[in-house]
N, C-alpha and C positions, 0 to 999 in steps of 0.2 A: 838375903837381899838379892835381887835379880834385876839386870838392866840390859835392854836391847836397843840398838840403834843401827841405822845404815848411814854411811857417809861415802862421799865421792872424794877420792884422793885428788888434792890440788897440787900445783907446782911446789908449794911450800912443804907439803907433807912428805915429799921425797927427801927431805933433809935428814942428815944423820944425827942432828942435835935437836933439842926441843925448840919448836916454834909454835906460834898460835895455831898452826894448821895440824899438828900431830899430837896435841895434848887432848886427852879424853877425860873430862871432869865428870866425876861420878857422885861425889858427896860421901864416898866410903873408899876404903882401901880394898881392892879385890883379892880374892884367893884363887880365882881361875878366870882366864880370859881366853875366849875362842874368837878368832877372826877368820872369816871365809871371804876370799876374793872372788866375787861373782864373775869377773872378767877372765881371770886366769884359772879359776876352779882349784885354788890351793887353799889349805886351811892351816892356820897357826894356832897352837895351843900352848898356853903358859899356865903353870900352877905355882902356888906359893912355895913349893919345894925346890923350885929352880932359882938360880941366881938371876939378878937383874940382867937383862939383855939376852939371856938364854931362853930357848923355846923349842918346841917340836914343830916341824913343818911337814905336812903331808901334801905331796904334789898331785897334780891331776892324774898322773900315771899310777898313784898309790904308793910311791916311795916315801918312806919316813926317815927324816934326818933330824939331827939335834944341833942346829947352829948355836954359836956362842956370842954373837954380836947382833945388834939391831933390834932385838926383841923388846918387849915391854920393860920399862923401868918405872917403878912405883913412885907416886907422889903421895907422901904420907901426911900432908897438911902443912908442910913447911912452906914458906912464902914462895909464890911463883916468881917473885922478883929475882931470886937466884937463878931460876930457869929462863925466864923470858924478859926480865927487866921491867916487869909490870909492878907498879908500886902497890903495896899492902894487900894484894889479893892473895887469898889462901885457897888451897885446893886439895882434894883427895881424888885419886884416880891413877892415871898412868900416861906416859908418852911413849910413842913408837919411834924407833929409828928407821933407817932405810933398809927394807927387807926385799931382796930380789924375788920377783914373782908375787909379791904381796903389796908393797907400798912404794915401789920404785918408779911407777909411771903415772903421770897425771891422768885423770878421768877413769881410773879403775874404781869399781864399786865394791865397798867392803861391808859385810854384815858383821856386827860386833855383838857378842853376848858375853856378859860379865856376871860372875857369881861371887857372893861372899859366903864363907863357910857355913853359916846357919841354913843355907839353901842347898848345899851339895849333898 
């Protein structure tokens, strides 16, 4: 399975915890997530071998780091009520925390590409 979208970071998306602004609903649990910030020219990569919140970040200058907080946390079909307080909605996908140079400023444009293992 393959999913692509573009979104613009809003004020709420800069939150460090799940909000309606930083949850990406897919209908499946991803195995790989790539997010490129068009504004800052940074790319975040998460794979299923990494823990929740961990990710690789390549900066515009080409530096590769492996931060351990703020990256994708999977939503595996459990009720969104636990995350967002929304009654009875169920979801598969992920949410993002606040990532410096990726999701920390409103109006940044993100290109998101998500893969499930049968496509990698």
